[in-house]
N, C-alpha and C positions, 0 to 999 in steps of 0.2 A: 662237314663244316670245315675240314682242314684243307680248303682250297680257296682260290680267289673268289669264285662264284659263291662258295659256301659261306663266306663272310659278307660279301657285298649284298647278296639277295636278302638275307634276314636283316642286315643292317639297314637296308632301304626301307624295309617294313617298319622297324622300330622308329626310324627317322620320321616317316610319314605319320605314324600314330602319335608320336610325341608332338609333332608340329600341329596336328589336328586338335589335340587336347590343349596345347598352349593357346592356340587361337580361340577356342571356344571358352576356356576358363577366363581369359582376359575379357572377351566380349561379354560373357555373362556377368562378370563382376562389374564391368563398366556400366552396363545397363541397370544393374540392380545391386549397388554397393551395400545397401542396408539389409537386403533380404537374400543375399547370395547364399546358395546352398549347392555344393558341387555334386553332380551326378557321377557315377563311376564310369560312364561312357556317354557318348553323344550320338544322337540320330541325325540323319540328313532330312531336309524338308520332304523329299519324295520317297525315301526308302529308310524306314526306321532302323533296321538292323544292318545297314551296310557296313559300318565299322566292325561289328562282331563277325559278320559273315566273311569279311576280308581276312580277319585274324584266323578264322577257321580254315579258310582256303590256303592261306600262307603256311599254316601249321601242317596241313595235310600234304602240301607240296614238299615241305621240309622232311617230313617223315618218309615219304615215298623216295625222295632223293637219297636220304641216309641209308635206308634199309633195302631198297630194290633197284634204284637207278644207278647210284654211285658204285656199288660193289661190282667187281669184274664178272661174277657169275649171276648178278642181278638178284641175289638173295644173300642175307647176311650170315647164314649158318654154315658150319662145316658139314661134311657128308654124314657124320654121326649125329647131327642135330645139336651140337654144342656151338657156343659162340667163340670164334677164333680171337686171339688176342689183338690182332690188327683191326678188328671190327668192334671192339669194346666202346671206342669213342663214338661210333655210329649210333649205338644203342643209347649212350648218354645224351647225345644231341637230340635224338628222336624223343627221348623221355621229356626233355625240356619243351619240345614242340607239343607233345601230348598234353602237358599241363596247361599250356596257353589255349589249346583247342578246347579243353574241358572248361576253362574259365569263360570263354566266349559262348560255348553251348549252354552252360548253366545260367549265364547272364540273360540269354534269350528266354529260357524257361522261367526264370524268376520274374522277369518282366511280364511275361504272358499271364502268369497266375496272380500277379499283383499282391504278393505277400508284403506285409508291413516291414519285415526285416530284410527285404531284398537289397537295399543299399549296403548294409553292413555285410551281408553274406557275399554279395558280388565283390566288394572290396577285399574280403577275406580270401576269396578264390584268386583274385589278382595277386594278393600277397603270397599265397601258396605257390603260384607260378613263378614269381620272382625268387622265392625261397628255394624252389627246386633248381632254378637257373644258377643261383649263387652256390648252392651245395655242390652241384655237379661240375661247375667250373673250378671250384676250389679243390675238389677231390678228383680231378680229371685223371683218366687212365693214361692219356698221352703224356709224353715227357715234355712238360712245359718248362724248359730251362732256357737260359739265355734271353735274347730279345723277345722271342715269342712268349716266354713266361712272363716277362715284364709287361707286355701288351695285355695279357690276360689278367695279370694282377691288378692293373689299373682299371680294366673292364669290371672286375669284381667290386671295386669301389663304387662305380656307377650303379651296378645292380643293387648293392647294399643301400644306396640312397633311394632307389626306386622302391625297394622292399620296405624301408623304414617309413617313408612318407605315405605309402599305401596303408600300412598298419595304423599310423597316426591319423590318417584320414577317416578311419572307421569311427573314431571318437570325436573328431573335429571336422565334420563335413562342411562347416561354414567358414573354415579357414582358407582364405584365398592363397596365402603364402605357401601353405603345405601343398596344395594342388599345383601351384605355379612351379615349385621346386620339383615335384614329381614329374610334371610334363617335361621340364628341361632335362631331367635325368634320363628319361626315355629317349628323348631326341638326341642327347649326347651319346647314349648307348649305340644308337644307330650310326651316328657319325663316326664313332670310334671303331665300330666293327668294319665299316667300309674302308676306313683308313688302314686298319690292320690288314685287310685283305690285299690291298695294293702294296703295302710296305713289305709284307712277308712273302708274297708270291710274284713279285715283279723283280726279275734278276737285276735290272738296272738301279733299283732302289735299295738293294741290300747294303748295309754299312760297310765301310772300308775295313778290310781284314777279316770279313765274314764271308760265308759261302752257303749255297743251298745243297743240302745233303739228303740223299734218298735213304730213308730208314723205315723198314717194314711197310713199304709201299706208299709212304707219304713223304712229302718234301718238308725238311726242317732246316731252319737257319742255324748254322753253327759258326763259331768264331775260332780262328787259328791260334790266337794268343789271349792271355788274360787281359792285356791292355786293350786289345780289340773288343773283347767282350764287355769290359768296363765302359768303353766309349760307346758301344752300341746301346747298352742299357741306359746310359746317361742321355743319349739322343732320344730314346723313347720317352723318358721323363720330361725332357724339354718340349717334345712334340705335344705331350698331354697338357703341359702348362700353357702352351700357345693356344691349344684348342679350348682350354678352360677360359682364357681371356676372350677369345673370339665368340664363344657361345654366350658368355656373360654380356658382351656388347650387343650381340644379336637379340638376346631375350629382352633386355631392358629397352632397347630401341623399338622392338616389336610391341612391347607393352605401351610405350609412349605413343606410338602411331595409332594403335587400336583404341586407346583411351580417348585420343583426340577425335577419332571417327565415331565411336559409340558411347562416349561419355554422357552421363546423365545430364540433361538440360534442366537447370533450375531457374526459378524466378524468385528473386529475393524480395521480401517484404519487411517493413518495420513492424516490430511487435507493438501492439496497442495495449498490452496488459502484462500480467505475470504468468500467462498461460505458457505451457511447455511449447517450445518451438516446433516440436514434431507435429502438433495439431494443425499447423499451417502448411505443412509440406504435402499439399493435396495434388501437386503437379508431378510428383515422382511417378515414373511408369510402373505398371504392374510387373510382377515377376514373370520373366519369360521362361517357359518350360521347355526342356530339351529331352 
């Protein structure tokens, strides 16, 4: 993962999944505001498990890249069968991918056997995947100091939001806001990973006073002075704040557009008695199942 492609590829996957969930949650809530219940994943009209199979395929590709394609000898172990220190981060990244693979695989199995607890269990598996991601990014074996460390620290904030909203979603499946924030956090994760990849491994984008240094076979951004380091970290914080503003504008605008397109069409009637207004709402559409 410590390369341009290693950040952009998984980032693109998170971005697509987050955007897919954001679209479907808004659409589902717009069509059924009173009976909205969030599924843990969404199927396509022609292929029920496309989302989950793409997660499994992406996770498999990530594991293969980290453990077999990326290493110089195309295998991650030393001659004596131990893990070398410069491959520890490969095992950490592949462990994250493995938990997302297990989430998608068990989501399919739970859906196939139609167990009553499948929603909560699937959400729990998603929370475990985000928890694994947060744990290994926080306790990373790589020296995440300087600008790279600040990028990863802010990434952990986004992962924490994804983890928290996934856990909250277990108890509150009817909360649109919880799932709205969760979708945005996944989308933001992908966007931030892509941005990190370009900013950390494109020589022309390295902050003034900093340079790319080769350490244990991987490129790391270092800064020549304390002032240059402080400036580089501050620039990372400013970039994150700008992305936060941009993502907020995009998400709310996306919501307004989709609500206008799919919003529930109502016919208003005057009440003729003291009956509950709900008894007259016979034109609201049926709940759409995903």
